PLY file of the C-alpha trace (Angstrom):
ply
format ascii 1.0
element vertex 603
property float x
property float y
property float z
element edge 602
property int vertex1
property int vertex2
end_header
-1.73 -17.49 0.14
-3.28 -17.86 3.31
-6.78 -16.82 3.26
-7.49 -19.31 5.91
-6.18 -21.44 3.38
-4.62 -19.11 1.19
-5.50 -16.40 -1.21
-3.81 -13.20 -1.81
-1.24 -14.09 -4.15
-1.72 -11.10 -6.34
-0.79 -8.74 -3.55
2.65 -10.45 -2.86
4.25 -8.08 -5.27
3.50 -5.26 -2.79
5.46 -7.09 -0.22
8.49 -6.02 -2.02
8.26 -2.30 -1.12
11.31 -0.44 0.13
12.97 -2.31 3.02
14.97 -1.21 5.91
16.78 -4.41 6.77
16.89 -8.04 5.79
15.88 -11.27 7.32
18.23 -13.97 6.76
19.10 -17.20 5.15
17.75 -20.59 5.95
21.08 -21.41 7.33
21.83 -20.04 10.80
19.78 -18.06 13.38
19.27 -14.57 14.70
22.36 -12.87 16.01
22.30 -11.37 19.51
21.64 -7.60 19.56
24.22 -5.28 21.00
21.40 -3.44 22.88
20.22 -4.69 26.30
16.54 -5.73 26.77
14.14 -2.83 27.45
13.20 -2.56 31.06
9.49 -2.31 31.08
8.62 -2.98 34.59
5.51 -0.64 34.41
3.60 -3.25 32.30
0.66 -4.93 34.10
0.93 -8.76 34.18
-1.69 -10.57 32.28
-2.71 -11.61 28.75
-3.63 -8.86 26.20
-4.77 -9.03 22.59
-3.91 -6.60 19.73
-4.92 -6.36 16.21
-3.49 -4.36 13.12
-3.69 -4.22 9.52
-1.20 -6.38 7.76
-0.68 -6.75 4.01
-3.83 -8.86 3.14
-6.18 -8.41 6.35
-5.67 -7.84 10.05
-3.16 -9.64 12.14
-4.22 -10.57 15.64
-1.93 -11.48 18.44
-1.97 -12.40 22.06
0.72 -11.11 24.41
1.43 -12.57 27.75
3.10 -10.16 30.27
4.81 -11.63 33.33
6.76 -9.57 35.87
6.35 -6.54 33.75
7.98 -8.04 30.67
6.94 -9.85 27.40
6.76 -13.52 28.32
5.25 -14.87 25.04
3.55 -13.70 21.89
1.01 -15.87 20.08
-0.36 -15.19 16.63
-3.96 -16.00 16.76
-5.17 -14.88 13.24
-3.67 -13.64 10.10
-4.28 -14.06 6.34
-0.62 -13.19 5.06
1.09 -15.30 2.51
2.66 -18.25 4.52
5.82 -18.67 2.23
6.63 -15.08 2.90
5.71 -14.41 6.57
5.98 -17.61 8.53
9.74 -17.44 9.01
9.51 -13.63 9.33
6.90 -13.84 12.14
8.71 -16.50 13.87
12.01 -14.51 13.84
10.45 -11.24 14.86
8.41 -12.86 17.63
11.58 -14.54 19.17
13.49 -11.13 19.03
10.64 -9.36 20.75
10.31 -11.98 23.49
14.11 -12.21 24.12
14.66 -8.40 24.02
11.46 -7.42 25.63
10.95 -4.80 22.83
8.91 -4.21 19.83
11.55 -1.86 18.40
12.49 -4.29 15.51
13.40 -3.25 12.08
11.00 -4.16 9.30
11.82 -7.03 7.15
12.86 -6.87 3.48
10.36 -8.45 1.33
7.74 -8.45 4.00
7.68 -4.83 4.94
3.93 -4.38 5.33
3.26 -7.65 7.06
6.17 -7.15 9.61
4.80 -3.57 10.37
1.35 -5.05 10.91
2.67 -7.75 13.28
4.57 -5.13 15.21
1.52 -2.81 15.37
-0.59 -5.59 16.60
1.81 -6.35 19.46
2.08 -2.78 20.15
-1.76 -2.43 20.69
-1.62 -5.27 23.10
1.23 -3.71 25.01
-0.51 -0.44 25.24
-3.37 -2.30 26.84
-0.75 -3.61 29.40
0.12 -0.01 30.20
2.92 0.70 27.89
3.66 4.37 26.70
4.86 5.52 23.32
8.20 6.50 25.06
8.54 3.09 26.55
7.87 1.48 23.23
10.33 3.45 21.25
13.28 3.28 23.85
16.57 1.57 22.74
18.14 1.08 19.38
16.34 -0.75 16.80
17.00 -4.44 16.83
17.90 -5.96 13.35
17.43 -9.55 12.15
20.85 -10.39 11.01
21.22 -13.83 9.46
23.41 -14.30 6.38
26.01 -16.52 5.23
29.49 -16.15 6.85
32.51 -14.85 4.93
33.91 -18.08 3.46
34.01 -20.39 0.44
31.43 -23.13 0.13
31.96 -26.16 -2.11
29.20 -27.86 -4.19
28.90 -29.67 -7.42
25.95 -27.50 -8.73
25.01 -24.04 -7.66
21.54 -22.74 -8.57
21.12 -18.92 -8.64
17.47 -17.98 -7.91
14.94 -19.76 -5.72
11.81 -19.27 -7.99
10.02 -22.11 -9.60
12.71 -22.90 -12.16
15.49 -22.78 -9.53
13.78 -25.06 -7.03
12.90 -27.59 -9.80
16.50 -27.51 -11.16
17.98 -28.00 -7.71
15.50 -30.93 -7.00
16.39 -32.65 -10.23
20.16 -32.18 -9.90
20.04 -33.63 -6.31
17.98 -36.56 -7.50
20.67 -37.13 -9.98
23.29 -37.45 -7.13
24.84 -34.06 -7.12
25.40 -31.96 -4.11
23.45 -28.81 -4.76
23.03 -25.31 -3.20
20.44 -22.61 -3.96
21.43 -18.91 -3.69
18.63 -16.30 -3.47
18.82 -12.58 -2.96
15.32 -12.32 -1.29
14.53 -13.28 2.26
12.07 -15.82 0.92
11.79 -18.36 -2.04
9.28 -18.26 -4.82
10.13 -15.44 -7.17
7.54 -14.61 -9.75
6.17 -18.11 -9.66
4.92 -17.21 -6.12
2.72 -14.38 -7.53
1.57 -16.29 -10.61
-1.51 -18.24 -10.98
0.53 -21.38 -11.04
-1.30 -22.84 -14.03
0.59 -24.54 -16.84
-0.39 -25.81 -20.29
0.06 -29.31 -21.27
-1.30 -31.29 -24.35
-2.93 -34.68 -23.86
-2.80 -34.26 -19.99
-4.67 -36.48 -17.60
-7.19 -33.61 -16.96
-7.77 -33.25 -20.57
-8.43 -36.92 -20.78
-10.90 -36.82 -17.94
-12.73 -33.83 -19.48
-12.74 -35.34 -22.94
-10.66 -32.44 -24.51
-8.95 -33.36 -27.74
-5.50 -31.80 -28.08
-2.07 -32.58 -29.52
1.48 -31.77 -29.29
1.37 -30.23 -32.87
-1.57 -28.01 -31.83
0.11 -26.78 -28.76
3.16 -26.07 -30.67
1.24 -24.23 -33.38
-0.60 -22.09 -30.78
2.63 -21.25 -29.08
4.56 -20.40 -32.24
1.62 -18.31 -33.70
1.20 -16.60 -30.43
4.78 -15.41 -30.61
4.56 -14.35 -34.27
6.72 -17.36 -35.22
9.79 -15.63 -33.66
10.38 -18.39 -31.12
13.10 -21.15 -31.43
11.06 -24.10 -32.74
13.29 -26.68 -31.27
12.90 -25.30 -27.74
9.10 -24.98 -28.24
9.08 -28.67 -29.45
10.88 -29.76 -26.32
8.47 -27.89 -24.12
5.38 -29.34 -25.99
6.70 -32.90 -26.03
7.87 -32.93 -22.32
5.42 -30.92 -20.30
2.82 -33.59 -19.88
5.37 -36.05 -18.42
7.01 -33.33 -16.29
3.63 -32.08 -15.01
3.02 -35.69 -13.78
6.39 -35.65 -12.16
5.38 -32.34 -10.45
2.21 -34.03 -9.29
3.60 -37.41 -8.29
7.07 -36.66 -7.09
6.81 -33.19 -5.73
3.17 -33.84 -4.62
1.78 -30.63 -6.04
-2.10 -30.91 -6.03
-4.25 -29.78 -8.85
-7.92 -29.43 -9.56
-8.73 -32.74 -11.59
-11.73 -31.58 -13.41
-10.95 -28.04 -14.36
-8.93 -26.43 -17.15
-8.32 -22.82 -17.81
-8.63 -21.61 -21.52
-5.99 -18.93 -21.85
-6.00 -16.49 -24.87
-4.36 -17.74 -27.93
-4.99 -21.40 -27.19
-7.17 -23.36 -29.43
-8.53 -25.54 -26.63
-8.40 -25.33 -22.82
-5.31 -27.02 -21.51
-4.04 -25.15 -18.60
-3.93 -27.34 -15.44
-4.94 -25.51 -12.29
-3.39 -25.88 -8.80
-5.42 -25.99 -5.74
-5.85 -22.48 -4.34
-5.55 -20.97 -7.71
-2.11 -19.65 -7.29
1.65 -20.44 -7.45
1.60 -20.75 -3.73
0.66 -24.38 -4.06
3.75 -24.88 -6.34
6.19 -23.10 -4.23
5.08 -24.50 -0.91
5.37 -28.12 -2.31
8.72 -27.40 -3.98
10.07 -25.70 -0.86
9.01 -28.79 1.24
10.84 -31.13 -1.24
13.96 -28.99 -1.13
13.93 -29.33 2.68
13.20 -32.91 2.58
16.17 -33.49 0.25
18.57 -31.41 2.47
19.23 -28.85 -0.16
20.62 -25.69 1.46
18.98 -22.47 0.43
21.07 -19.27 1.20
18.56 -16.39 1.41
19.47 -12.75 1.21
22.64 -13.63 -0.61
22.95 -11.59 -3.70
24.74 -12.99 -6.63
27.30 -10.55 -8.15
29.51 -12.30 -10.65
30.37 -15.73 -12.15
33.77 -17.39 -11.44
35.77 -18.74 -14.40
38.65 -21.17 -14.36
41.73 -20.91 -16.58
39.80 -22.57 -19.31
36.95 -20.07 -19.19
34.60 -22.68 -17.82
32.08 -21.39 -15.17
33.01 -22.93 -11.81
31.27 -20.92 -9.21
29.59 -17.75 -8.12
30.72 -14.69 -6.13
27.95 -13.45 -4.06
27.48 -10.95 -1.12
25.86 -11.59 2.19
23.66 -8.87 3.90
26.77 -7.22 5.30
28.32 -6.77 2.05
30.93 -9.51 2.55
32.07 -11.74 -0.41
31.06 -15.44 -0.41
32.28 -17.79 -2.97
30.14 -20.76 -3.94
32.24 -23.19 -5.87
30.14 -25.41 -8.36
32.65 -27.71 -9.97
30.13 -29.16 -12.35
28.28 -25.98 -13.10
26.04 -23.04 -12.26
22.43 -22.75 -13.20
20.98 -19.23 -13.63
17.28 -19.14 -12.70
17.20 -15.45 -11.76
14.15 -14.53 -13.61
13.41 -11.63 -16.00
13.93 -7.90 -15.68
10.20 -6.66 -15.65
10.72 -4.76 -12.49
13.80 -2.85 -13.98
12.06 0.00 -15.74
15.38 1.40 -16.92
16.37 -1.98 -18.39
12.91 -2.41 -19.94
13.07 0.94 -21.61
16.69 0.28 -22.79
15.33 -2.49 -25.01
11.68 -1.36 -25.53
11.32 2.37 -25.34
7.56 2.12 -25.97
6.98 0.96 -22.42
6.47 4.22 -20.48
5.13 5.69 -17.38
1.73 4.45 -18.15
2.69 0.97 -17.06
3.18 -0.31 -13.67
4.60 -3.85 -13.09
3.17 -7.15 -11.90
6.68 -8.40 -11.04
8.43 -9.06 -7.80
10.73 -6.10 -7.15
13.64 -8.46 -7.34
13.11 -9.12 -11.09
15.83 -6.79 -12.18
17.91 -8.89 -14.73
20.80 -9.70 -12.45
21.47 -13.04 -14.03
21.34 -11.56 -17.50
24.00 -8.96 -16.78
26.25 -11.53 -15.01
26.08 -13.87 -17.95
26.62 -11.01 -20.52
29.63 -9.91 -18.49
31.44 -13.19 -19.57
30.21 -13.03 -23.15
26.75 -14.64 -23.07
24.43 -13.86 -26.01
20.80 -12.64 -25.60
17.84 -12.91 -27.80
14.35 -11.17 -28.13
15.29 -8.56 -25.35
12.78 -5.96 -26.99
9.91 -8.38 -26.46
8.25 -7.14 -23.25
4.72 -8.43 -22.50
2.10 -6.59 -20.56
-0.80 -8.31 -18.75
-4.06 -6.59 -19.68
-6.20 -6.95 -16.49
-4.30 -5.44 -13.57
-4.96 -3.20 -10.66
-4.99 0.48 -11.79
-3.58 1.62 -8.50
-0.74 -0.95 -7.97
-0.14 -2.69 -11.14
-0.73 -6.15 -9.44
-2.07 -8.77 -11.62
-5.79 -9.40 -10.74
-6.91 -12.82 -10.17
-10.49 -11.72 -9.64
-10.28 -10.72 -13.40
-9.73 -14.44 -14.26
-13.51 -14.36 -14.84
-12.35 -13.20 -18.36
-11.54 -16.75 -18.96
-15.03 -17.91 -17.85
-17.14 -15.61 -19.93
-16.66 -12.01 -18.77
-16.59 -9.27 -21.40
-14.34 -6.20 -21.61
-15.97 -2.88 -22.29
-14.95 0.84 -22.42
-16.38 3.94 -20.86
-18.69 4.28 -23.79
-20.25 0.88 -22.84
-18.87 -0.90 -25.96
-16.69 -4.14 -26.36
-13.52 -3.22 -28.35
-11.57 -6.49 -28.45
-11.88 -10.32 -28.24
-11.53 -11.23 -24.54
-9.34 -14.24 -25.24
-7.07 -12.57 -27.75
-3.24 -12.38 -26.98
-2.27 -10.31 -24.11
-0.39 -7.82 -26.14
-3.39 -7.23 -28.38
-5.77 -6.80 -25.39
-3.33 -4.51 -23.66
-2.87 -2.28 -26.55
-6.55 -2.23 -27.09
-7.22 -1.01 -23.49
-4.75 1.78 -23.80
-6.49 3.05 -26.84
-9.71 3.56 -24.92
-11.02 6.66 -23.08
-9.04 7.04 -19.77
-6.61 4.17 -21.01
-8.50 1.77 -18.92
-11.17 -0.94 -19.48
-14.13 -2.47 -17.41
-14.54 -6.19 -17.22
-18.14 -7.25 -16.63
-19.61 -10.55 -15.47
-22.89 -11.87 -13.97
-23.60 -14.24 -11.04
-23.66 -17.41 -13.34
-20.14 -16.67 -14.61
-19.03 -15.95 -11.04
-20.38 -19.27 -9.88
-18.74 -21.14 -12.66
-15.30 -19.50 -12.06
-12.97 -19.73 -9.17
-13.57 -16.12 -8.07
-14.60 -17.40 -4.44
-10.94 -18.28 -4.15
-10.01 -14.58 -4.51
-12.35 -12.80 -2.06
-9.60 -11.25 -0.08
-8.52 -9.44 -3.40
-12.16 -8.66 -4.15
-12.59 -6.92 -0.77
-9.58 -4.90 -1.28
-10.65 -3.88 -4.86
-14.12 -3.01 -3.39
-12.44 -0.76 -0.64
-10.59 1.05 -3.40
-13.56 1.60 -5.66
-12.18 -0.64 -8.32
-14.98 -3.10 -8.40
-18.70 -2.88 -7.93
-21.47 -5.57 -7.30
-24.99 -4.31 -8.32
-28.34 -5.74 -8.81
-28.87 -4.12 -12.21
-26.69 -3.40 -15.29
-27.53 0.22 -15.02
-26.51 0.53 -11.42
-23.24 -1.13 -12.02
-22.54 0.98 -15.08
-23.38 4.27 -13.07
-20.77 3.42 -10.40
-17.89 4.00 -12.98
-19.71 6.44 -15.31
-20.00 3.96 -18.16
-22.75 4.85 -20.57
-25.67 2.81 -19.11
-27.80 2.68 -22.20
-25.08 1.55 -24.57
-23.68 -0.97 -22.10
-27.23 -2.51 -21.77
-27.34 -2.73 -25.63
-24.02 -4.33 -25.68
-24.89 -6.94 -23.20
-28.19 -7.79 -25.07
-26.17 -8.07 -28.31
-23.57 -10.36 -26.62
-26.41 -12.51 -25.10
-27.86 -13.07 -28.55
-24.39 -14.14 -29.75
-24.28 -16.62 -26.81
-27.61 -18.13 -27.72
-26.63 -18.50 -31.33
-23.03 -19.78 -30.29
-21.01 -17.25 -32.46
-19.52 -13.90 -31.74
-20.12 -11.94 -34.89
-18.26 -8.95 -33.61
-14.90 -10.30 -32.36
-15.12 -14.15 -33.00
-14.52 -14.80 -29.36
-12.99 -18.35 -28.96
-14.51 -20.94 -26.60
-18.09 -21.36 -25.26
-19.98 -17.95 -25.03
-21.75 -17.36 -21.82
-24.82 -15.00 -21.56
-24.69 -12.26 -18.99
-28.32 -12.24 -17.67
-28.42 -13.15 -14.05
-27.91 -10.41 -11.38
-26.24 -9.33 -9.40
-23.70 -7.93 -11.93
-20.02 -7.17 -11.46
-17.80 -4.59 -13.05
-14.11 -4.27 -12.40
-11.84 -1.47 -13.71
-8.64 -2.77 -15.09
-5.33 -1.64 -16.85
-2.44 -3.28 -18.45
1.02 -3.65 -16.55
4.39 -4.96 -17.45
4.26 -8.73 -16.83
6.81 -10.80 -18.58
10.09 -10.32 -20.50
10.30 -12.92 -23.39
13.90 -11.98 -24.11
16.84 -13.49 -22.28
20.01 -15.65 -22.53
20.33 -17.67 -25.63
20.30 -21.53 -24.73
20.52 -24.74 -26.64
18.38 -27.67 -26.22
20.51 -28.85 -23.23
19.84 -25.54 -21.59
23.56 -24.52 -22.05
24.08 -20.76 -22.37
25.62 -19.78 -25.69
28.05 -17.04 -26.30
27.92 -14.11 -28.68
30.11 -16.19 -30.98
27.58 -19.09 -30.88
29.70 -21.37 -28.87
28.74 -23.14 -25.65
29.78 -21.39 -22.36
31.05 -24.42 -20.53
29.58 -24.97 -16.96
26.73 -22.39 -17.37
23.09 -23.37 -17.69
19.86 -21.44 -17.50
16.22 -21.88 -17.29
13.01 -19.94 -16.70
12.36 -16.26 -17.57
16.12 -15.51 -17.48
16.19 -17.22 -20.99
14.96 -16.09 -24.40
13.68 -17.75 -27.48
10.94 -19.93 -26.05
7.99 -17.54 -26.51
9.00 -15.30 -29.38
7.36 -11.86 -29.38
4.58 -12.76 -27.11
4.01 -15.35 -24.26
0.70 -17.20 -24.14
-0.89 -17.53 -20.79
0.05 -20.58 -18.90
3.29 -21.08 -20.81
5.66 -19.59 -18.30
5.13 -22.32 -15.87
5.35 -25.03 -18.58
8.61 -23.44 -19.56
10.17 -23.36 -16.19
9.05 -26.86 -15.28
10.46 -28.42 -18.53
13.72 -26.37 -18.70
14.23 -26.32 -14.94
14.31 -30.17 -14.87
16.65 -30.24 -17.89
19.01 -27.75 -16.58
19.17 -29.78 -13.26
19.80 -33.01 -15.16
22.29 -31.58 -17.65
24.38 -29.74 -15.09
25.15 -33.06 -13.25
26.55 -34.75 -16.50
0 1
1 2
2 3
3 4
4 5
5 6
6 7
7 8
8 9
9 10
10 11
11 12
12 13
13 14
14 15
15 16
16 17
17 18
18 19
19 20
20 21
21 22
22 23
23 24
24 25
25 26
26 27
27 28
28 29
29 30
30 31
31 32
32 33
33 34
34 35
35 36
36 37
37 38
38 39
39 40
40 41
41 42
42 43
43 44
44 45
45 46
46 47
47 48
48 49
49 50
50 51
51 52
52 53
53 54
54 55
55 56
56 57
57 58
58 59
59 60
60 61
61 62
62 63
63 64
64 65
65 66
66 67
67 68
68 69
69 70
70 71
71 72
72 73
73 74
74 75
75 76
76 77
77 78
78 79
79 80
80 81
81 82
82 83
83 84
84 85
85 86
86 87
87 88
88 89
89 90
90 91
91 92
92 93
93 94
94 95
95 96
96 97
97 98
98 99
99 100
100 101
101 102
102 103
103 104
104 105
105 106
106 107
107 108
108 109
109 110
110 111
111 112
112 113
113 114
114 115
115 116
116 117
117 118
118 119
119 120
120 121
121 122
122 123
123 124
124 125
125 126
126 127
127 128
128 129
129 130
130 131
131 132
132 133
133 134
134 135
135 136
136 137
137 138
138 139
139 140
140 141
141 142
142 143
143 144
144 145
145 146
146 147
147 148
148 149
149 150
150 151
151 152
152 153
153 154
154 155
155 156
156 157
157 158
158 159
159 160
160 161
161 162
162 163
163 164
164 165
165 166
166 167
167 168
168 169
169 170
170 171
171 172
172 173
173 174
174 175
175 176
176 177
177 178
178 179
179 180
180 181
181 182
182 183
183 184
184 185
185 186
186 187
187 188
188 189
189 190
190 191
191 192
192 193
193 194
194 195
195 196
196 197
197 198
198 199
199 200
200 201
201 202
202 203
203 204
204 205
205 206
206 207
207 208
208 209
209 210
210 211
211 212
212 213
213 214
214 215
215 216
216 217
217 218
218 219
219 220
220 221
221 222
222 223
223 224
224 225
225 226
226 227
227 228
228 229
229 230
230 231
231 232
232 233
233 234
234 235
235 236
236 237
237 238
238 239
239 240
240 241
241 242
242 243
243 244
244 245
245 246
246 247
247 248
248 249
249 250
250 251
251 252
252 253
253 254
254 255
255 256
256 257
257 258
258 259
259 260
260 261
261 262
262 263
263 264
264 265
265 266
266 267
267 268
268 269
269 270
270 271
271 272
272 273
273 274
274 275
275 276
276 277
277 278
278 279
279 280
280 281
281 282
282 283
283 284
284 285
285 286
286 287
287 288
288 289
289 290
290 291
291 292
292 293
293 294
294 295
295 296
296 297
297 298
298 299
299 300
300 301
301 302
302 303
303 304
304 305
305 306
306 307
307 308
308 309
309 310
310 311
311 312
312 313
313 314
314 315
315 316
316 317
317 318
318 319
319 320
320 321
321 322
322 323
323 324
324 325
325 326
326 327
327 328
328 329
329 330
330 331
331 332
332 333
333 334
334 335
335 336
336 337
337 338
338 339
339 340
340 341
341 342
342 343
343 344
344 345
345 346
346 347
347 348
348 349
349 350
350 351
351 352
352 353
353 354
354 355
355 356
356 357
357 358
358 359
359 360
360 361
361 362
362 363
363 364
364 365
365 366
366 367
367 368
368 369
369 370
370 371
371 372
372 373
373 374
374 375
375 376
376 377
377 378
378 379
379 380
380 381
381 382
382 383
383 384
384 385
385 386
386 387
387 388
388 389
389 390
390 391
391 392
392 393
393 394
394 395
395 396
396 397
397 398
398 399
399 400
400 401
401 402
402 403
403 404
404 405
405 406
406 407
407 408
408 409
409 410
410 411
411 412
412 413
413 414
414 415
415 416
416 417
417 418
418 419
419 420
420 421
421 422
422 423
423 424
424 425
425 426
426 427
427 428
428 429
429 430
430 431
431 432
432 433
433 434
434 435
435 436
436 437
437 438
438 439
439 440
440 441
441 442
442 443
443 444
444 445
445 446
446 447
447 448
448 449
449 450
450 451
451 452
452 453
453 454
454 455
455 456
456 457
457 458
458 459
459 460
460 461
461 462
462 463
463 464
464 465
465 466
466 467
467 468
468 469
469 470
470 471
471 472
472 473
473 474
474 475
475 476
476 477
477 478
478 479
479 480
480 481
481 482
482 483
483 484
484 485
485 486
486 487
487 488
488 489
489 490
490 491
491 492
492 493
493 494
494 495
495 496
496 497
497 498
498 499
499 500
500 501
501 502
502 503
503 504
504 505
505 506
506 507
507 508
508 509
509 510
510 511
511 512
512 513
513 514
514 515
515 516
516 517
517 518
518 519
519 520
520 521
521 522
522 523
523 524
524 525
525 526
526 527
527 528
528 529
529 530
530 531
531 532
532 533
533 534
534 535
535 536
536 537
537 538
538 539
539 540
540 541
541 542
542 543
543 544
544 545
545 546
546 547
547 548
548 549
549 550
550 551
551 552
552 553
553 554
554 555
555 556
556 557
557 558
558 559
559 560
560 561
561 562
562 563
563 564
564 565
565 566
566 567
567 568
568 569
569 570
570 571
571 572
572 573
573 574
574 575
575 576
576 577
577 578
578 579
579 580
580 581
581 582
582 583
583 584
584 585
585 586
586 587
587 588
588 589
589 590
590 591
591 592
592 593
593 594
594 595
595 596
596 597
597 598
598 599
599 600
600 601
601 602
């Protein structure tokens, strides 16, 4: 996320608000509008600047007016997410310049950013003498890309351009197959884009550097125990035995950069083992995967929504029927197979409640709005089996207003404590996500308060997330105060009890043992002001259930047979996490099984 070099990942989910129109595929360009350019001869020649609020911060532009018309638009400052907005800004800018108009439809998936960009240009044009009537004249101009009405022939078709899909496509292409990726969003990344990007690996190069003792067996045990032993042990073993080598592939072949002397210790893990990307988000993974896809000339068809799988006379999956933005059918033939990497269904509340009625209106979602279970439904339509669909995970430390996963709250992994309005701890901060989430909802106000001090802040990566911090501060969801009493008073937390709680916890830290909740890992005292308190709630985060696959990532039917030609990887699959997914395991999952799906589909 760009935060002059990128932070804002947790807000990306908001980018998927209701959209008016889409911005197209990576194939093709902007169509000519039917409307003539707006005649704005009353504009004064010169160069004007404008600023407006985007998704993450203000967007600043410089507009040159020549002969009363827009000659050029230059973006001089923004902190939006580059993977999402760079193509959007370029397309919108080109339309504004060529049509001499800012009357452009907003862009699906980047609604807030595109509105901010338009408003910044509008401010500059008002400085040049434009009136509201002048700026609103003419029919709205749409960005209309999209794949033409036709059949396209490939050997492997990947459905979904998140982390698993990009990895599967890269692997299939490296095996010599002709590959295409079909994605319904106007951008790549899926939920990987809004993740922290960390992945667990035993005996990794980072653990070796940091002298952390670990083993494949310990990682397996943590993962199986974390899912209440409901996971498929064969799949868990494949992940545990493969992820370190596959992580090195991601580092060396895809050139994803990681912090070499830091590991996150997610809840449920016996030791720290989560390798951490630079920037602290999935942005680093997606940008590098996207660059590799481009370098390998793998076509990515954006805003092309998969509708159904195509079978031959032997019931083998040989392609995909999709729709372009105009609702026209497009057939993607994949003679060797189709790989489903469409993600889970965490943004489809009806589907969530169909399988798990306990999830109610108290929960928002951390997911991209596109995580609606499309791949699951398509596969079920041809007889695919599913497993563990009732297992829906919530993430405990999210934004109470939006449901977005909070990365500022990652201080929990570096020593921050969770308290309630009464000022008391109520759960082990590194327990499983479901345990913490349920604990939070049992507290007064169905919310919790995460507290840390300056020493914990300095030992964490919180500085990476200051854009989020400032947004939380603006919404009164976080406070920085010189004293514990002042911080507690901001939220109405019992000041005296909180002070006693901190003193008791600091004593545990000095003795090296948490007598109240047996917190894992090193205990860090909270004794150096300023102090920070953040209000947090749980939100729907991950759906552990999905398509039943075998060790070769082949999708199985309800009769237990292989559906020939159909493969799946990532959150669209089930059985790998059991009842509960441990933090950092989603990326491990999609790396390992994404590669295997790409490899096996080429055989």
